[in-house]
N, C-alpha and C positions, 0 to 999 in steps of 0.2 A: 344396274341399271336398271331402271324400273320399267315395263312394259304393259300397255292395258292394252283389253279389246277394242276394237274398231265399233261405233254404231249398230254397224253394219252386220258382226257378227252378234252383237247383243243387241237387239232393237228395243231390250225391256231393262237396259241400265238405266238407273239413276246416276245421273253423275250433277248436281246441285249438292254443293255443301249444308251440311247438316246446319238446321237454323241456331242463334247465338241461345244459350237459353238469358230468360230474365233474371237481369240481379235482384237475389232477394226475393223472388216470388217464390210461390210453395209448390212441392211437387209435386208433376201432371203423374202418379202411380198406375193409373188406368191406360196411359200412350203407348204404343207398342215399343218392347225393348229393344234394344239396339247391340248386337253384338257383334265384335270383329273377330273375325276366327281366322288363324293363324294354321296354315295347310301345308303340308308338305311333309318329308319324311325325317325320323329319328338323326340325333347329331345334325339339323340345320342352320343353327342356333334360333328355335323357335324361344327359349326362358332371354334370350339374350331382346328379342324385337317386342318379346311382352314387356321385359323391363322396360325398353325406352317408351312402347307408348303409353303403358299404366304412371312417369313421369310427366306426363299433361294431365291439365287438369281437368282434362275432359273425358278422360279416362280412368276405369279400375281395371287393374291385370292382376286375375285369380288362381294364373296357373293352366296346369294340363284336366278339366275338370272331369276327363273320360277315368282319369285315378281316382276321384273322389270315395269310390267304394274301398278303394286299396286302403286309402291313407287312414277313412277310418279303421280298417281291420289292423293298421300300423299300433294305431295310436291303444286302440284295445289290448295288442296284446305289449305295450309299454317299448317298444320299439324308438321314436322320436315321434315329437311335438305333433301336432295334427297343422299348424299355422306355424309361417316362416318367421312370424312375431312370437313366435314359442308357445302361445296357446294351444288350450286345446277346444274342441267343438264346444264345451261348455264357458270357457275362460276367455276363449277370446273373444273383444264384443262383436266384431263384424261377424264370424261363424253363427256364432250363436244366435244372433238376430235375425240369420239368412235363415238358418233351422227354426225361428220360431214362426216364420214364409212358407220354406219350403216341408217341412218333417225332419226329423231325425234317421231316416232311413231310407236308402234307394235300392234301386235294382240294377244301378249303371254298375256295368262289369269293365275293365281293360277293355282294348277293340289294337289289340297288335298289328303290325301289317300284315301276318300272313293269316290272320284270324278267317272260320270259314264264312264269319258273316261277310267280312269284307272282300272274301273271294265271291262268294255270290253276288254281292255288289257290284262288282267288278264286270262280272259275265253278265249280269242289269245292261251295264252303261255298253259293254261294246254289243251289248246287242241291240241297244235303243231302245230296250222297255221301259214298259211304265215305273219309275221308281218307286211307288206308295204313294197313298192317299197322306192328303193334310191331316194329322191328327196328332195328339199329344204327347210327349216322350218323355223319360224321367228326365236325359240329358234336356231336353227343351224344359219340361220345370222350373230345374235348376240352375239355368242362367237364370229365366225373368226374373227367381226369387232372387240371386242376386243384382242383379238392375234393381230392382223395388228396393231393396237397402240402401241399394248405394243410391239411389234417388232422396230416400229419403235422409240418408246425411251429408248429403249435398245436391244440389238441385241444379248446380252446375257442371252434372256429370252428363255425355250424351255416350257412353262408352262402357260395355263391356267387355273387358280379352280374351278372349279364350284358344290358348294353345296347342291344346290336344290331335291337330295333325292331321287326324286320319278322315278318310272320305266317312268312312262309317258314324263317324260323330258332326259332322259337318255334315250329313244327311241328317239325322237326328236333330239338329237345329232344326236346319229347313225345315223340316214338316211338319213344327210345329207350331200352333197359331198365336197373334201374335208379337211375331218375332219382325225383327227388319235387319236381314241379314247382307254383312260385308265382309269376304274375305281375301284375305294376304296371301297369295300362293308364294311362300320364299322357300328359297332352293340355291343349295348349296351343290358348288360343285361336285358330281358323284366320285370324281378319283377322293378326293378329299375326306368324303363322306365313309368311304371305303373305307378311309387311312384309320376313322376315328372307330368302327367298327372293330376293327386289328387291335386299336390300339387299347380297349375295351376286353379283351376277349374272345370280340365273335368273331370270323367266318368273313372274309373281306370280299368273298364271292355271295357272300349271306348280304352283306353292303349294297353291295352294286345292285342284286336283282329287286331288295327291299326301296331304295332308291329308284328301280327304273319304273318299278310296277307302280309305287304308291304315286311317284308323281305324270306319269300317266296317267291311270286313273284318275286323279285329281284334276286335271287338264280336260279332259272329256265329261268328265261330272259340272264343272265349270260352264263349259258347253252345252252340254244338255239343258240346263237346269237356266239357263240364262243372266248365271247372277253376276251381280257386284263385286267386281275384282281387281287386283293390281298383281302382278309376279313382282318380288324382288329378289335382284339377284345380292346374298349376303354380301358376297366380297364387297361389292362395292356399298353395302350399309357401313360396313366397319372400320373403310378406307372413309367416307364422309364424301363420300362424290352427294354434289348437291346436286345435280338433276334428281337422285334416289329421294332425297330429301322432303324437295320441292315436291314430287311428284303425289307425294304421301302425305303432304301436309296439306294436298290440293286437292287430294281424295278420301280424306277425312273430314278435312277443314281443321287441324288442327295448329300445332307452331313447333313442330318440334325442329331444336336447331344442333348441329353434329358439334358445334364448338363447347358445346352447356350441355349435352346431356348428359354427360358424366356425374357432374357437382348435382344435375336432377335427379338423376340416381338414389344419388346418396342421401341426397336430403327428402326422398320420399318415403314414407312407411306404409310398407308392402303387406297385405296379408294373402299370402301365394299358399295354393295345397301340393301340387308340385307342380313336378318340372325337374330341367339341371339343378339336382343338388346344391353342386361347389356357387354356378350363379346365384341359385336363391336364396342360397342364406350367406354370399358375401356382398349384397345390395346395401346395407348400410357403412360399408366400406370399399367400393366400388371404385379399382384403380384406374375404369378408364377399357375404350372399347379397342381389343386387338384380335388382328385375323391370323386364326392359326390353318399355315397349310396340309397340315395330317399327312407327312408325306407315305405313302404305301408302299413304297419301294417293290411294283409287282413281278407277281412270277411271269415266265412268259403265256399262257392261257389269260393270267386277268390284264397284263399289259394289251393281248389280244381284244378281250370283252371294251377294252377302253376307247380300243379305235373305232369298232364294230359299232357297239350299243353307245358307250356312254358320250364320248364326244360328238359323236351327231350332236343328241340328246340336250346336251350341253348349249351347241349351236343352238337347236331347235327351240331352247325356252332362254334364249340371249344371255344367258349364262360366261360368268370373267372364267375360265379353267384357271389351275392353279399354275403357279410360274415356275416354281420347282423341279426341277428335271427328275424325273424317275428312274430308278433305278432297279436293275434286273436283280432277287432276289439268290 
């Protein structure tokens, strides 16, 4: 299910679809960079959402740009290729060109859910304080450089898709000049997210807290900033809900089809810098979209939190909860 804010809630929201590009025309490198930011919590399906959007000719998906510096460091240590195409920053044709626009170094830092930066920003959001003046940020400079190179390569590209998720990185892009920002708030059932945390060796209580706090802050930020945004239920997206796809297509002016998206992903050559490693590396052999319930088997206290915190938030976000019965450990 997809929900959108009403005009009364967001009087400055832009609802018109983007203008179609002029076929064969030269790219306008001076127009604002159009960024689609996928916001949400970890293990919410943002890499899959990015692959789906990036399979459309109007968009290019580059991954979680908040991890750009960490990927640079990993490449320097020889642990993994920088780009999903297998190339380095110097040999990948896309990223080597981006670095020509942006520069070889950056002060970007990862912004996890409980970083002090996100905590400070969350306090500002709750207090309704000024969230910072418009100014250039490293994250904003990077997305503008990516957008510039994407337009050089294909004048029909309308959007750069960044799946960094964090409200801190969302704020960094918003405050950067010459950027048009659209936000997809992607939400997965909180208990399924907690199950994914547990499956990967993290505490489910941390997962519940990260999911709850992160999504609440994102919702408040979108409301405070009056950003153009749409809310997407990850489960409905995976199950091919027609209303979900229709709303996304209307929101971005694209032509995403649930019955064709898997094939489009396989036929797209991506240049993704970070994200879910398994999904990112398997894009060329994509087997289709499946929804995983990630059952948690909660303890008594976790079941209490589910009833008191997670399920009410699921309802307020319009999210379809797990249908699998949760058993006590």
